[in-house]
N, C-alpha and C positions, 0 to 999 in steps of 0.2 A: 684436461684429459686427452691423451693421445687417441687418434682414430684407430678403430680396430684393424688389425692386420688382415689384408686380403690374402686368400689362399694363393700360393705360388702356382703359376701356370708354366708348364715346360714348353719350350719352343719346339715347333714341329721339326722333325728330322729333315735334313737336307737330302738331296738325291744320293749323295755319297753315303750318308748315314743309313738310308734305307737299303741301299745296295749291300752295305756291310752287314746289316741285320739279316737280310735274306741269305747272304753267304754263310753267316754263323749258323743259322737254322738248318740250312741244307747240309752243311758239314756235319752237324750233330746227327741228323737223320741218316745220312749215308754212313757215318761211323757205325751206327747201330745196325744198319742193313749189312754192311760189309764184315763187321766183326762176327756175325753169324756165318756168312759165306766162307770166310777164311777158316774159322774154327771147325766148321762142319766137316771139312775135308782133312783136318789134322787129327781131331779127337772124336768128334761126335759119331762118326761111323761105327767105330768099335764099341762105344759106350751105349749107343742108342739103337744100333742096327747090327747086332753081333751076327757074324757068319763065319764059316770055316775058311773062306777065301778073302784075304784083305781087299782085293780089287772089288769083289762083290759088295763088301761093307761100304767101301768108298763110293761106289756107284749108287748104292741105295741112299747114302747120305747126300750125295751131290744132287740126287733127284728131288730132295726136299726143298732145294732152292727154288724149284718151280712152283711150290705151294705159295710162296710169297708173291710171285708174279701173277698167279691166278687171281688173287684178290686185288691186285693193284688197279685194274680197270674199274672195279666196283668202287674202290676208294676214290679213284680219280673222278668218277661220275658223281658220287655222293657229295664229296667236298666241293666239286665244281658247281653243282646245283645250288648249294647254299652260298658259295663264293660269288656267283653271278647274280644272286638275289639279295643277299644280306651283306656282302663285303668279303674282301680277301683276308683281313686280319683275324677275324674270329676263327675261321676254318684252319688257319695256320697254327694257332695256339692249340686247338684240339688235336691236330695231327701230331704235333710235337709231344703232347702228353701221352697219346696212345703209343707212339713209338718208344718213348723212354721207358714207360712202364712195362711194355711187352719185352723189351730187350733185357731189362733188369731181372724179370721173372725167369728168363731162360737160364740165368746164372744160379737159380735156386731149384731147378728140376732135378729130382732123384734120377739115377741112371736105370738102365734096363734091368740090371741084376738086383735092384731094390724094389721096383714096382712093376716090372714086366712090361707088357704091351702098352701100359698107360704112359710110359716114358716117351716113346716116339709119338704117341697121339698128342700129348701135351706140347711137345716140341713143335710139331707141325701146326697145331692150333695157334701158338704164339707167333709162328712164322706168318700165318695168315693175317694176324693182327698187324704185324709189321708191314705186310703188303698193303693193307688198307691205309695205313698211316702215310707211307711213302708215296702211295698213289695220289693222295691229296696234297702232298707237300710241294712237289716240283712245280706244278702249274701255278699255284698261288705265289710261291717265292719268285718265280720268273716275272709274273705280272706286277708284283709290288715294285720290283726293280725297273722294269720297262716303263710302267705307267707313271712313275715318279721322275723318270729321266728326261732331260731336255731332248727334243726330237733329234738333234744332230748327234746325240750320244746314246741313242736307244740300244744299239748293238753292244756298245761297251758295257753299259750298266746291266743290260739284260744278260750278259755273259758272266757277271759276277757270281750268281748262284751256281753256275756250272763248275766253279772251283770246288763246290761242295763234294762232288764225287771223287776227284783225285785226292783232295785233302782228307775226306772221310776215309778213303782207302789207306792213305799214308798214315793217318793217326791210328786207325785200327790195327794196321800191320805192325807199326812201331810198338804199340802197347803189347800186342801178342808176342812179338819178337823179344821184348823185354822179359816177359814172363816165361818164355821158353828157355831162358838162361837158368831157370830153376832145375833141380834134378828131375829127370824124366818122369819118375814115378810121382813126385809131388805135383808136377804140372798136370799129369793125367788125372790125379786124384782130386785136386781142387784149384790149381793155378789157372786153368782155362776159364774158370768161372769169374775171376776178378774183372777182366775186361768188360764183361756183360754188366756186372754190378756198378762199374764206374759210370754207366749211363745215367744214373740218378744225378750225379754231379753235373754232367753236361746238360741234363734236362733243366735243372734249376738256372743255369747260366742262360740257356736259350729262352726260357720264359721271361726272365728279366728284360732281355733285349726286345723280344717280340711284343711285349705289352706296351712298349713306347711308340710303336709304329702307328702312323695315321693312314686312313684310307686314301687312295689316289684321287686326284682331282678329276681324272677322266671317268672313273667309276661313279663318283658323286654326281658329275654332270649327266652321265647316262641315266642315273636313277632319277634326277630332277626332270629330265626330259620324258620320263615315264617309258623308257625303253626296256625296262626289266620285264622279262617274259616269265610266265608261270613255270614252264618246264624247258629250260634252256637247251638241254641235250636234244630234245625233239626238234627244236628249231634248227639246231646245227645239222642234224641228220637230214632234215628235209631240204634245207637251203644249200648245204655245203658238203654233201656226202662224197663228192668227187675229191674235194679238198682233204677230207678226212683220210681217204684211201692214200692219197699222195703223201700227206703228212705222216701217216703210219709208216710208209716205206722209207721216208727220209730218216725216221727215228730208229728203225729196227736195229741198225748196227750198234747203237749205243747200249742195247741190251744183249745182243749176241756176243759182245766182247767178253761176257762171262765164260765163254768157251776158252778164252785165252787166260783170263785172270783167275778163274776158279777151277775149271776142269783141268787145264794143263799142269798146274802144280800137283793136283791130286793124282793125275795120270803118271807124272814123273816119280812121285813117291811110291805108289802102289805097284807100278809096272816096271819102272826103270831102276828102282832102288835109290833114287835121289833123296837125300835127307829132307825131312819136313821143313827144317829151318831154312833151307835154300829157297823154297817157295815163298816163305814169309819175308826173308831178306830181299828177294827179288821184287816183291810187291812194294816194299819200302822204297827201293831204288827207282822202280818204274813210276810210282805215283809221284815221287819228288821230281823226277824228270818231266812228268806230264804237267805238273803245276808250273814249272818254268816255261814249258812250251806253250801252255795256255796263256800265260802272262804276255808272251810275245804276240800270239794270235789275236787276242782281243783288241790290241792297239791298231790292228790292221783292218778291222771289220767295217767300221763306219765309213760310208762313202764308197764301198765296194760291193760287188755282187756276192752276197752270202751263200747263194746256191752253189757257187763254184767251190767255196771252202768246204761245204757239206759233201759235195760230190767227190772232191779230191780225197777227203777222209775215207769215204767208202771204197774208192779205187785202191788206195794205199793199203787199207786193211785187207782187202781181198788178195792183193798181191803178196802180202806178208804171211798169210795163213799157213801155207805149206812150208816155206822156209823156217818159220818160227818153230813148228813142230819138229822139223828135221834137225834143226840145231839142238833141240832138247834131247832128241833120241841119240844123236851122235856125240854131243859134247857134255851131256849130263848137267851138272850144276851151272857151269858157265853158260852153256847153251840156253838153259831155262831163264837165267837172269837177262841175257840178251834178248830172248824172245819176248819176255814180258815188257821190258823197257822200250824196245823199238816199237812193238805192237801198240802199246798204250800211247806213246808219243805221236805216232802216225795218225791217231784218231782225233787229236786235239783241234785240228782245223775244223772238222765236222762238229765237234762238241762245243767249241766256242761260238759257232754260227747258229747252232740249233735253236736256242731259246728265242732269240729275236726273230729268226726266220719263221718259226711256227707262230709266234705272236702276231706277225704281220699278215698271216693268212686269214685272220678272223676279225670281225668288228668288236668293239669294246664290250658290248652287252652280252656277247656270246663267246668271248675270248677264253675265259677260264674253262668252260665246257669244251670248246673246240680243241685247244692245245692239250688238255687232259685226255680227251678221247683219243687223239693221235698217239700221245705218249704211252698211254696204258694199253691200247690195242697192240702197239708194237712190243709192249712188255709181255703180253700173252705169247706172241710169236717168238720173239728173241730171248725172253727171259724165262718162260715157262715151258713151252713146247720143245724148244731146241735143246735145253738141258736133258729133258726126258728122252728125246730122240737121239741125242748124242750118246747117252749112257747105253741105250738099247742097241744102236748100230755098232758101237765100239765093242760091246760084248759079243754081238753076232759075228763081228769080224775077227774074233779070236784075240781081242786086245790090240788090234792094229789102230794106229792113230789117224789114218787117212779119212774116216768118216767125219771126225771132229773138224779137221782142217777144211774139208770140203764144205761143210755147213757154214763155217765162219766165212769162207770165201764167197759163198752164195749170198750171204747176208750183205756183204760189202757191195756186191753187184746190184742188189735190190736198192740199197741206199743211193748208189751212184745214179741209177736211172731216175728214181723218184725225185732226187734233188734237182735234176735238170728240168723236170716237169713242173716244179712248184712255181707259183706266181703269187705275189702279195695281193690282197684285196684292195682295190682303189678306195681311198678315203677322202673326205673333205678336210678342210683345214682344222676342223675341231675334232679330228680323229674319230669320226663316225662314218658308217658305210654310206656309199652313194646309193641312189635308188635301185631297187631290184631291176635286174637286167643289165646293169653296168658293172656288176661284180664278177670277178673271175679269179679263182684260186689255182687253176691249173692251166697249162698250155692247151689251147684248143687243138683237138686232133685234126 
């Protein structure tokens, strides 16, 4: 009689496999996040926020983008709390489920003329759930990649999840552009819903990949050393509050770029008469170019000062803010495409360096909470308050573009200064913090 067959055991993922899994997950989550951002300025304004003036409808719809960013810090802290205590993998599976289901449900909401005020209420509520989900996604995905990577390749592997944003924008813009080929009435009636419903397919793909990931050795070691604390975020605020402020400033331009990629196409459509398809096609071109630029940047990061990459991204974005808007105002469709493409590409040095730069500011047992707090606080400023402030100031300025450009430029300057102030936390060879008093995350004044 033959011996009973032993259950098969899958081999642990390599660092490259974990990086790829993190990339797939972030791409799916940012697809969901961006498909809302792009559609809201094309269709949802008139269908969920009807007004006599098209610009007013667009500005109201654009303001809903801020709702998702308001809950991102809460999601970041909630998922980081459990991620620093129970592990990164479980939190990432939950965040993916929340995002996929919320996005799919947006495709099923009746419009304002069917259910009245409940339409925008439900829309904003689902956007809030999206914010919770993506708030927990970024920090966990980055840590999985960084903590599984060889030390000499931490910046490279830590940058892989960063492709999720431009790839998610590329994928969402391409899908939307495809459905915009439909007759205009059909697209407005039901075609816009399909990109949201496709999220179910992406959700299933993401879950299959994520369930195969193992916890990182550094987290397992930190837990074995009993370094897990009861409330990680409290420890972060007490020990590293200066680092959190600097990290928030480093990150702010990554969210403020919404002024370029979401507000500018909406402004061009409602104020300048540029076709809606121009904005979508411009985002396809811009995100494709950004993916190529990021692929070049991440090969230059390891062994170099990542603060300089982040600072340069802030400087270049600030310098491009007014020229980008001016090109759109004077050249229409061509100017919009150039503005989007150049602006997005100029940020890729910052974006590639951001994940590993933030991860190095905090010790392992507080890292998820630390980088999530930085990332999500910057989301409040750059992704929530700035869209609201942009809409308000542009309307007060009689539809002039300069307040939006000025806010984008100011965000770039903040990131420039904060990046130069950042300092990694000194660690021992086992990737754990040195004794209290030997740690420093910012330049001493």
